[in-house]
C-alpha positions as CSV (number, residue, x, y, z in Angstrom):
1,V,-25.1,30.2,-50.2
2,Q,-23.0,27.5,-48.7
3,L,-19.3,27.5,-48.2
4,Q,-17.8,24.0,-48.4
5,V,-14.5,23.8,-46.6
6,S,-11.9,21.1,-47.0
7,G,-8.3,20.3,-46.5
8,G,-7.7,20.2,-42.8
9,G,-5.9,17.3,-41.1
10,L,-2.9,16.3,-39.2
11,V,0.5,17.6,-40.2
12,Q,4.0,17.4,-38.6
13,P,5.7,20.6,-37.5
14,G,7.3,22.3,-40.5
15,G,4.8,20.7,-42.9
16,S,2.2,22.2,-45.2
17,L,-1.5,22.1,-45.8
18,R,-3.8,23.7,-48.3
19,L,-7.4,24.5,-47.2
20,S,-10.1,25.1,-49.8
21,C,-13.4,26.9,-49.5
22,A,-15.9,26.5,-52.4
23,V,-18.8,28.9,-52.8
24,S,-22.0,27.1,-53.8
25,R,-23.6,29.9,-55.8
26,S,-22.3,31.9,-58.7
27,D,-25.1,34.6,-58.7
28,F,-23.8,36.2,-55.5
29,S,-21.1,38.7,-56.0
30,I,-18.3,37.9,-53.6
31,N,-16.7,41.1,-52.2
32,A,-14.2,39.5,-49.9
33,M,-13.3,36.1,-48.5
34,H,-11.5,35.4,-45.3
35,W,-9.9,32.7,-43.4
36,Y,-10.3,32.7,-39.6
37,R,-9.0,30.3,-37.0
38,Q,-10.0,29.4,-33.5
39,A,-7.9,27.5,-31.1
40,P,-9.4,25.9,-28.0
41,G,-10.2,28.5,-25.3
42,K,-9.3,31.4,-27.6
43,Q,-11.2,33.8,-29.7
44,R,-11.7,33.4,-33.4
45,D,-8.9,35.4,-35.2
46,L,-8.7,36.6,-38.8
47,V,-5.9,34.9,-40.6
48,A,-6.1,36.1,-44.2
49,T,-8.3,38.1,-46.5
50,I,-8.7,38.4,-50.3
51,I,-10.9,41.0,-51.9
52,T,-12.4,41.3,-55.3
53,G,-9.5,43.1,-56.8
54,G,-7.1,40.4,-55.6
55,M,-5.5,42.3,-52.8
56,T,-4.6,40.2,-49.9
57,T,-3.9,40.8,-46.2
58,Y,-2.5,38.6,-43.5
59,A,-2.3,38.4,-39.8
60,D,1.2,39.0,-38.5
61,S,1.4,35.5,-37.2
62,V,1.1,33.9,-40.6
63,R,2.6,36.5,-43.0
64,G,5.3,35.0,-45.1
65,R,4.1,31.4,-44.3
66,C,0.6,31.5,-45.7
67,T,-0.9,32.5,-49.0
68,I,-4.6,33.1,-49.7
69,S,-5.6,32.8,-53.3
70,R,-8.7,32.1,-55.5
71,D,-9.5,30.5,-58.7
72,G,-10.4,32.5,-61.8
73,A,-14.1,32.3,-61.4
74,K,-13.8,33.3,-57.7
75,R,-15.7,30.3,-56.7
76,T,-13.0,28.7,-54.6
77,V,-10.6,30.3,-52.2
78,Y,-7.5,28.6,-50.9
79,L,-5.2,29.0,-47.9
80,Q,-1.8,27.5,-48.5
81,M,-0.1,27.1,-45.1
82,N,3.6,26.3,-44.9
83,S,6.1,25.9,-42.1
84,L,3.3,24.9,-39.7
85,S,3.9,24.9,-36.0
86,P,1.8,23.7,-33.1
87,E,0.7,27.3,-32.6
88,D,-1.1,27.1,-35.9
89,A,-3.3,24.2,-34.7
90,A,-6.9,25.4,-34.6
91,V,-10.2,25.0,-36.3
92,Y,-10.1,27.0,-39.5
93,Y,-13.2,28.8,-40.9
94,C,-14.0,30.3,-44.2
95,H,-16.0,33.5,-44.3
96,A,-17.5,35.3,-47.3
97,D,-18.9,38.8,-47.7
98,A,-21.3,38.9,-50.6
99,T,-23.7,41.2,-52.4
100,Y,-26.9,40.0,-54.0
101,R,-29.5,42.4,-55.5
102,G,-27.9,45.3,-53.7
103,L,-27.9,43.7,-50.3
104,T,-24.9,42.5,-48.4
105,Y,-24.6,39.1,-46.8
106,S,-22.2,37.3,-44.6
107,Y,-21.6,33.6,-44.7
108,W,-19.5,31.1,-42.7
109,G,-18.4,27.7,-43.8
110,Q,-18.0,24.8,-41.4
111,G,-14.7,24.6,-39.7
112,T,-11.9,22.3,-40.6
113,Q,-9.5,21.0,-37.9
114,V,-5.8,21.6,-38.4
115,T,-3.6,19.6,-36.0
116,V,0.1,20.2,-36.0
117,S,1.9,17.4,-34.1
118,S,4.8,15.0,-34.4
């Protein structure tokens, strides 16, 4: 399984970005997908989660400004980020928890850089 991440870039403070994470295989059952971020010199932090039933959770730092969603086939997950500030600048990673033939797997996508600067 590969997670293809896209959508990062440079945005001005107050701007918006939408990140995408596409799952390469459809025969794995995706249980949950997450967005993490890691700023230079800091640990990787969980930003948002969406589970199979559609329930979402957010870190306090992004709640109200970010929305995690998925397409109907659960092949792609998005992170819509609004009102971005320099504190949101980081490398953002997609992570999937999946089940295949009764076994659970964990996958990471490549990071995408989000830079917030005027």
